[in-house]
N, C-alpha and C positions, 0 to 999 in steps of 0.2 A: 236427739235431733239438730237441734243448733249447731252442737259442739261438731256434729257429722260435716253440715253444712260449710264451718267456720276453717274446718283441717280442709276439706275441697277447693275452697277460696283459697286459703295457704296454698293449698300443692298448685293450683292452676295459675297465681299469682309468681311463686317461684318458678313453675316451668317457662313462663314469658318472660320473666327475666332472664334465666337462662339462655335461651333461644335469643335474645334482645343482645345478650352478654357475646355468645356466640357468632353472633353476625358483626358487629360491633370491632373486635377481635379481627375477624378476618376482613372486613373491609378495612384493616388499619396496617393489614400483614399484607394486602395487595397494592397498597397505596405506598407502603418504607419499603417493602422488596418486590420487584417486579418479577413475575414469572418466565422462568426460561423461555419461553416461546416470545412473551412480550423485549426478552434483552436480546433477541437474535432476532427483530421482525426489520431492521433497518440491512442488516447483514447479508438477509435471504434475499429482497429485492435488489440488493447493489449490483450484483452479477450479471452479465448478459451474456447468453454462449455467442452470439452472430454480431460483427458490426452494424451498425444502422447500415441500411443500401442507400440513404443519401450521401453516404463518405465517397462512394462507386471507386474509384480503381488508388484514392488516397489510401482506403483499409487495409490496402496491403502494405505499405510502407512498414506497420506493426503488428498484424496481423499474422505474419509466419514468426513470430516469436511467441505468438501465444501459447502458454503449455508453462511445464517444470523443468530448470535448468541446473543442473550440477554444475556448482563454479569454483576456478582455483583463482582466487583473488590475489593478485600481486600489487604490494605497495612499494614504490621507491623512495629511498628516505634519502636526506639530504650529502649525506657521505657517501652516497653509493651502492648502499647494500640496499639489501630487496626484503620484504618482507611477504612471504607467503600467509594464504589465509584459506581453508575449505568454508563453501556455504552452498546456497542455492537462490536461484530470481525465478519468481513465477509471475507470470504476464496474465492478464484477463480484460476482456470487454466488462464495460461499468454503464451504469445509468442509460439505460436501452440501450446501450453500443454505440453512443455518442463521443465515449472517450474510453482510453485504454490504459490500467494504471499495474505497478508491478510492486512487487516485493523484492526486495535485496536483503536477505539474510546471511549475517554470517553466524559460524556455528561457535560455542564456545572455544575456549583453549585453557591453557592451564597459568595465561597470564590475566585472562579475562573470563571469568566463569558464566558471564550470561554471556548470550547471543546478542549482537548487535541487529537492530532493522529499522530500515528505511522503506519510503516508499516513493514511486514516480506517478504524478497524475499527466497523461496528455491528453490535448486535443486539438482536432484540426479547426484552425483556424479562418474562415470562409474568407473574411475582408482582407486578412494578409497571404493568404495562400502557403501560408506554413501551421507545422506543429507546434505550437505552445505547451511547454512543460513546466510542473514544479517539482524539486524534488524535496524532501523534508526527513531528516532524524532527529526526533523529538530528544532523545536523550544527551546529544549533544548542542543543541539546540542552532542546529544549521538546515539552512532552507536557502535555495539559489531556483533561478526561472532561468530557462534559455529554449533558443527556439530555433529553427532549422526545418529540415525535409531531406527527402531521396537527394544523393549527387554521386548519380552512375551505379554504382554496383552497391554505394555504402550510405547509412545515414547519418548527416552531420549536424550539432547544434550547438550556439555559440550560445553564451550568456557572460554574466561577470559574476566572480567569485564574492564570497564575503570580506576576502582581503582588497577587493579593488581591482585585484586582474583577472583581465580574459580567458575565457575557459573555452576549450572546446571538447566534445562529448562527440566520439564517432563507435556508431557500428558498424565493423566490417567481417568481410572473408563471410558472410551469411548463408550457411546452407541450413537445410531442414534438420542437420542432427549440429550442428554447431556454431560458435559465431564468437566475435572477438570483441572487445571494447576496450576503447583505450580512452583515457582523463588525461587533459594537454592542460599546461598554463603558459601564458605568454606576456614576460615583463616587457616586450618593447612596444606594444600596441598592435600585437598581432604579427610581426613581422620572422619572427622566428617562434619553436614550440618547444615545451619540454613535456616529456612524459611522467606522468607523476601517478596514475593508475595504469595497470595493462591486466585484463582480466579474459578469461578463455571458460567459454561455458559449455557445456555437451546436454543435448537433450539428454532426459531421464526416461 
């Protein structure tokens, strides 16, 4: 009997140790490696289907661009040649519809094995009565800010590039099926402008 009791106590202790160890390991695993749902938690609530009603008519400035666009990117080199690259742009409202974000994605090429990706974050400043934006491309340590809004049937944004030169970004020829985007720089304080990027987008 004492031997049986001892064996029973040993078995109970062993089971308790096993269960404790199991819960400890599970706790460590959950601490060290978030679950899939945890890793997606922020992304899941970032996007918004529609703009905040408080934006009123200003929402239409960029709301017409929401969706996916196939892009033909053109970059003008200093020697006058033009480099073309295929990609896509995705626009969508974020943060309860108070801001609109995009992703500019350049597809991999033979010379560049990885895709390029940058993002723009835009919101309407109710004090300045203008759209303020920040564009970042982490791979190239690039960040620039600009501001502006609708000018007739175009959207025009002004800022200063990382080299200190004035820049102008223009959305033009905007339709439900396509739009044209130009990036220009000025070396004389805005008197004249040189086109450096000339992109054409078609809605997917």
